[in-house]
C-alpha positions in Angstrom: 23.5 56.8 27.3 22.8 56.2 23.9 19.3 57.2 22.0 18.0 53.8 21.8 19.5 52.7 25.0 17.0 55.8 26.9 13.7 54.0 24.8 14.7 51.0 26.4 14.9 51.7 29.5 11.8 53.7 29.5 10.1 50.5 28.3 11.8 48.8 31.2 10.2 50.8 33.4 6.7 51.2 32.2 6.9 47.3 31.6 8.8 46.0 34.4 10.0 43.3 31.6 13.6 43.0 31.4 13.0 40.4 28.8 10.8 42.4 26.6 12.8 45.3 27.7 16.0 43.4 25.6 13.7 42.7 22.3 12.5 46.4 22.2 15.8 47.3 22.2 17.0 45.2 19.6 13.7 46.0 17.5 15.1 50.0 17.6 18.3 49.3 17.1 17.5 46.9 14.1 14.3 49.7 13.0 17.2 53.0 12.9 20.0 50.7 11.3 17.8 49.4 8.1 15.9 53.1 7.6 19.6 54.6 7.6 20.9 51.7 5.4 18.3 52.5 3.0 18.6 56.3 2.7 22.4 55.9 2.9 22.0 53.6 -0.2 19.7 55.9 -2.2 21.5 59.2 -1.5 24.8 56.9 -2.7 23.1 55.9 -5.9 22.4 60.1 -6.2 26.2 60.5 -5.5 27.1 58.3 -7.9 25.5 59.1 -11.0 26.1 62.7 -9.7 30.2 62.1 -9.9 29.6 60.1 -12.7 28.2 63.2 -14.4 30.6 65.9 -13.1 33.7 63.7 -14.1 32.1 62.8 -18.3 31.0 66.7 -18.7 27.4 66.6 -17.8 25.1 67.5 -15.4 23.8 64.4 -14.1 20.2 63.7 -12.9 18.9 67.3 -12.3 15.1 67.6 -12.4 13.7 66.0 -9.5 14.4 68.1 -6.3 16.8 70.6 -6.2 20.1 69.7 -8.2 18.1 66.4 -8.6 18.5 65.2 -5.5 15.6 63.2 -5.0 15.8 61.2 -7.8 16.6 58.6 -5.5 12.9 58.8 -3.8 11.9 58.7 -7.4 13.9 55.2 -7.9 12.7 53.6 -4.7 9.0 54.3 -5.8 9.6 53.2 -9.2 11.3 49.9 -7.7 8.5 49.3 -4.6 5.5 49.3 -7.5 6.8 47.1 -10.2 5.9 43.4 -10.8 7.7 40.9 -9.4 8.2 38.3 -11.9 9.5 34.9 -10.8 10.2 33.0 -13.8 8.7 29.2 -14.3 12.4 27.6 -14.1 13.5 29.0 -11.1 13.5 27.1 -7.3 10.7 29.6 -6.0 11.7 28.8 -2.4 15.2 29.7 -2.4 14.9 32.2 -5.3 13.1 34.7 -3.0 15.2 33.4 0.4 18.0 34.6 -1.7 18.4 38.7 -1.5 17.4 38.6 2.0 20.1 36.6 2.9 22.8 38.2 1.2 21.0 41.6 3.0 20.8 40.1 6.1 25.0 39.4 6.2 25.6 43.1 5.3 23.4 44.1 7.8 24.6 42.2 10.7 28.1 43.6 9.8 26.8 47.5 10.9 25.7 46.6 14.3 29.4 45.9 15.3 31.4 48.7 14.1 32.6 51.7 16.2 30.9 55.2 14.9 31.9 57.0 18.2 33.5 56.8 21.6 31.2 54.7 23.1 28.3 54.6 20.4 27.4 51.1 19.0 24.7 49.2 18.6 26.4 46.3 19.8 30.2 45.8 21.1 32.4 42.4 20.7 35.5 42.1 22.3 36.0 39.4 18.9 34.4 42.3 16.6 36.6 42.1 13.6 36.5 38.6 13.7 32.3 38.5 14.1 32.4 40.7 11.2 35.0 38.6 8.5 32.5 35.8 10.0 29.1 37.1 9.4 30.3 38.9 5.6 30.7 35.6 4.1 27.1 34.7 4.8 26.6 37.0 1.5 28.6 34.4 -0.9 25.7 31.8 0.2 23.4 34.3 -0.3 24.6 34.7 -3.8 25.1 31.1 -4.7 21.6 30.3 -4.0 20.5 33.5 -6.4 22.4 32.5 -8.9 21.6 28.4 -8.8 17.7 29.0 -7.9 17.4 31.5 -11.2 17.9 28.5 -13.4 19.7 30.7 -15.9 23.2 30.2 -16.9 24.1 33.9 -17.0 23.2 34.2 -13.3 25.0 31.1 -12.4 28.0 31.9 -14.1 28.2 35.5 -12.4 27.3 33.9 -9.1 30.2 31.0 -9.4 32.4 34.1 -10.6 31.4 36.2 -7.3 32.0 33.6 -4.9 35.3 32.5 -6.2 36.5 36.3 -6.2 35.3 36.8 -2.6 36.5 33.5 -1.2 40.1 34.8 -2.9 40.1 37.8 -1.6 39.5 37.4 2.0 42.8 35.9 1.9 45.1 38.8 1.5 43.0 40.8 3.3 42.6 38.4 6.4 46.8 38.4 6.4 46.8 42.3 6.4 44.2 42.6 9.3 46.3 40.1 10.8 49.4 42.4 10.6 47.2 45.2 12.0 46.1 43.1 14.8 49.3 42.6 15.8 50.0 46.1 16.4 47.2 46.1 18.6 46.5 43.2 20.1 43.0 43.4 20.8 39.9 42.0 18.7 37.8 44.9 19.7 36.8 47.7 17.1 36.4 50.1 20.2 39.9 49.5 21.5 41.3 49.7 18.2 40.2 53.1 18.0 41.2 54.5 21.1 44.9 52.7 20.7 45.1 54.9 17.7 44.2 58.2 20.0 48.0 57.1 22.0 50.9 59.3 21.0 53.1 56.1 19.2 56.4 55.8 17.7 56.6 57.5 13.7 58.3 54.5 12.1 61.9 54.4 13.3 61.5 57.3 15.5 61.7 57.0 19.0 59.5 60.2 19.9 55.6 59.7 20.0 53.7 62.1 17.9 49.3 61.8 18.6 46.5 63.0 15.6 47.7 61.8 12.2 50.6 60.6 12.9 49.3 57.8 15.1 46.7 56.4 12.9 47.6 52.9 11.8 48.4 53.5 8.7 51.4 55.5 9.8 52.6 53.3 12.4 55.4 51.7 10.5 55.5 53.1 7.1 55.8 51.6 4.1 54.7 49.0 5.5 51.6 49.9 7.1 50.8 51.6 4.1 51.6 49.1 1.7 49.0 46.9 4.5 46.0 49.5 4.0 47.0 49.6 -0.5 46.4 45.7 -0.1 43.4 45.7 2.4 41.5 48.4 -0.2 42.6 46.6 -3.4 41.1 43.7 -1.7 38.1 45.8 -0.6 36.7 46.7 -4.0 37.0 43.1 -5.3 34.9 42.0 -1.9 32.2 44.4 -3.2 32.0 43.4 -6.3 33.0 47.2 -7.3 35.1 48.1 -10.7 37.7 47.4 -11.8 36.5 43.7 -10.4 32.9 43.9 -11.1 33.3 41.0 -13.2 30.3 38.9 -11.6 28.3 41.0 -13.1 29.9 42.1 -16.5 27.3 43.3 -18.8 28.6 42.7 -22.3 28.9 39.2 -20.8 26.6 37.8 -18.0 23.6 40.6 -18.8 23.7 41.4 -14.8 25.1 38.3 -13.3 23.2 36.6 -10.8 20.6 38.9 -10.4 19.5 39.0 -13.7 16.2 37.0 -13.3 15.2 39.9 -10.0 12.8 42.8 -10.9 11.2 45.2 -8.0 11.6 45.2 -4.5 13.8 41.6 -4.7 16.2 43.3 -7.1 16.6 46.8 -4.4 17.7 44.1 -1.9 21.1 43.4 -3.7 21.8 46.9 -4.3 21.2 47.6 -0.5 23.9 45.4 0.0 26.1 46.4 -2.4 26.3 50.0 -0.6 25.7 48.4 2.1 29.3 46.0 1.9 30.8 49.4 0.6 30.4 51.3 4.2 30.9 48.3 5.7 34.9 47.9 4.3 35.4 51.4 4.7 34.5 51.7 7.9 37.0 49.0 8.7 39.9 50.5 6.7 38.6 54.0 8.5 39.0 51.9 12.4 42.3 49.7 11.2 44.7 52.1 9.3 42.3 55.9 9.7 42.0 56.4 13.3 38.3 55.1 13.2 36.4 58.1 14.8 39.6 60.2 15.8 40.7 63.7 14.4 43.7 64.1 12.6 45.0 66.9 14.8 46.6 65.9 18.1 44.1 67.7 19.7 40.7 69.1 18.6 38.8 70.4 21.8 37.2 73.5 20.1 34.4 72.1 18.9 33.3 75.7 18.3 35.9 76.0 15.8 34.6 72.6 13.8 31.5 74.4 13.4 32.1 77.8 12.3 34.5 76.3 9.4 32.4 74.3 8.3 29.7 77.1 8.3 32.0 79.5 6.7 33.8 77.2 4.4 30.2 76.2 3.2 28.8 79.9 2.6 32.4 81.0 0.7 32.3 77.5 -1.5 28.4 78.6 -2.5 29.3 82.0 -2.7 32.7 80.9 -5.6 30.7 78.9 -7.0 27.5 79.9 -7.4 29.5 82.4 -10.0 31.1 79.4 -12.6 29.8 75.8 -11.3 28.0 74.0 -9.2 27.2 76.0 -6.1 26.0 72.7 -4.3 29.3 71.1 -5.5 30.7 74.3 -4.1 29.4 74.6 -0.6 29.9 71.1 0.0 33.6 71.0 -1.0 34.0 74.3 1.3 32.2 73.0 4.3 34.7 70.2 4.6 38.2 72.1 3.8 36.3 74.4 6.3 35.7 71.6 8.8 39.4 70.3 7.9 41.1 74.0 8.3 38.9 74.3 11.6 40.1 71.1 13.6 43.9 71.9 12.7 43.9 75.2 14.2 41.8 74.0 17.3 43.4 74.6 21.0 45.6 70.9 21.3 45.4 69.5 23.8 47.3 65.8 25.8 44.4 63.7 25.9 44.3 63.7 21.7 40.3 63.5 21.7 37.6 66.2 22.1 36.5 66.9 25.5 33.1 66.3 27.4 30.4 63.3 26.7 28.4 65.2 24.1 31.5 67.3 22.1 32.8 63.6 21.6 30.1 61.9 20.2 29.4 64.3 17.8 32.6 65.1 16.6 33.9 61.1 16.3 31.2 60.5 14.9 31.7 63.5 12.3 35.0 62.0 11.3 33.7 58.4 11.6 31.7 59.1 8.4 34.0 61.7 6.9 36.4 59.2 6.5 34.2 56.1 5.1 32.6 58.1 2.8 35.8 59.6 1.6 36.7 55.9 0.9 33.1 55.4 -0.5 34.0 58.5 -2.8 37.2 57.2 -3.9 35.1 53.9 -4.8 32.8 55.8 -7.2 36.0 58.1 -8.9 37.7 54.0 -9.7 33.9 53.0 -11.7 34.6 56.0 -13.8 38.5 55.8 -14.1 39.5 52.1 -14.4 38.7 49.5 -17.2 37.5 45.9 -16.2 39.9 42.8 -15.1 39.7 40.1 -16.5 38.6 36.5 -14.6 42.5 35.3 -15.1 43.6 38.7 -14.7 41.7 39.1 -11.0 43.0 35.7 -9.7 46.6 36.8 -10.7 46.7 39.8 -8.7 45.4 38.3 -5.8 47.0 34.6 -5.7 50.1 36.1 -7.1 51.2 39.4 -6.1 48.6 40.4 -3.2 48.6 37.1 -1.2 52.2 36.8 -1.3 52.6 40.4 -1.1 50.9 40.4 2.0 52.4 37.5 3.5 55.4 39.8 3.3 54.1 43.0 4.8 53.0 40.5 7.5 56.3 39.4 8.6 57.5 42.9 8.3 55.6 44.5 10.5 56.0 41.3 13.3 59.4 42.3 13.1 58.6 45.6 13.4 56.6 44.9 16.3 58.2 42.8 18.1 61.5 44.9 18.2 59.1 48.0 19.1 58.1 45.6 22.3 61.8 44.6 23.4 62.8 48.2 23.3 60.1 49.4 25.3 61.0 46.8 27.6 64.8 47.5 27.4 64.0 51.4 28.0 61.5 50.4 31.4 64.6 48.3 32.9 66.3 51.1 32.9 
């Protein structure tokens, strides 16, 4: 039983009111998620600035806290005490509501994500359909922000963003449809669990577990192409470089949030980083095995803990002599964890044994994969130049969408062949 369920059951025993118990459960889940998103977004801003610094051969934030780690708290305090300015030409009601509409669309997606085995704030049997539907509320909030600001820069930015998000939902949807043909379910938990089973690797008949069971390796190269199409579309959906055209500083000042300040301004950035995690979580669930480890079995949780600690200590010791010790410890810990999982004793179930280890290890791998994809997003920001608007739309409608359709047909043919072969083997 999850901590939120335990707290809700305690309230039910105390009050005897089932309706109140439901409200308390929802409140606890929302409270935990909102605080986690706030901390995650703050740490992500620090990571983005630190990664940018190292990529540009400079230190990055370094003054507040160890290695500048507390700079995100200073940024949050600064936004809290800043004046909330509302220009005279704005539509005040829509102007005030739009940041919360944008954030609500992002926040509502977090409740349906499968963070670990049997661990999700809300489990839907139509999980991916819910995610695609609810995330579209972000477009409504962006259009509200651009139109209500009374600024041509904000309006142009909002129109660009809406066109970009709606356009790239097409190749994303087609790509996910191909993966749904493989899994045969819309439930996010069931999709993750399906990748724990041994699946044929490509055109080979023999089944493998672990990494080879992940969706990205189901029908190579078509599932790999599907992942690439999805990830490019996800960059456009989140307005990240090289698709940050709605916020092009040289053209539109700051895009649809040009007229915002203080905490309302911060809600747009909370939404952006929340969306980055959501699209990464969907990619992790569909293509990278969800909460599953890369090895066929990782029953040795002790291996994972010891490997992480030893790797972090070695990385810290080596890096302390030459470069940033904090970065060295993080890299060493990650490599140590990876090595530990691969030397764990193999097992038939392909998962951690025991509910406690399953939960911890599943959450570890899910978040590790998501944060790796987020790191790539940050990396690309300081690597690639920005697209023009016409190039952005050409890429979507003339390249990605036709490629996604062809890829969908190829995956459908291969999956049909696989089902027929299974029926033939079953008949014999």
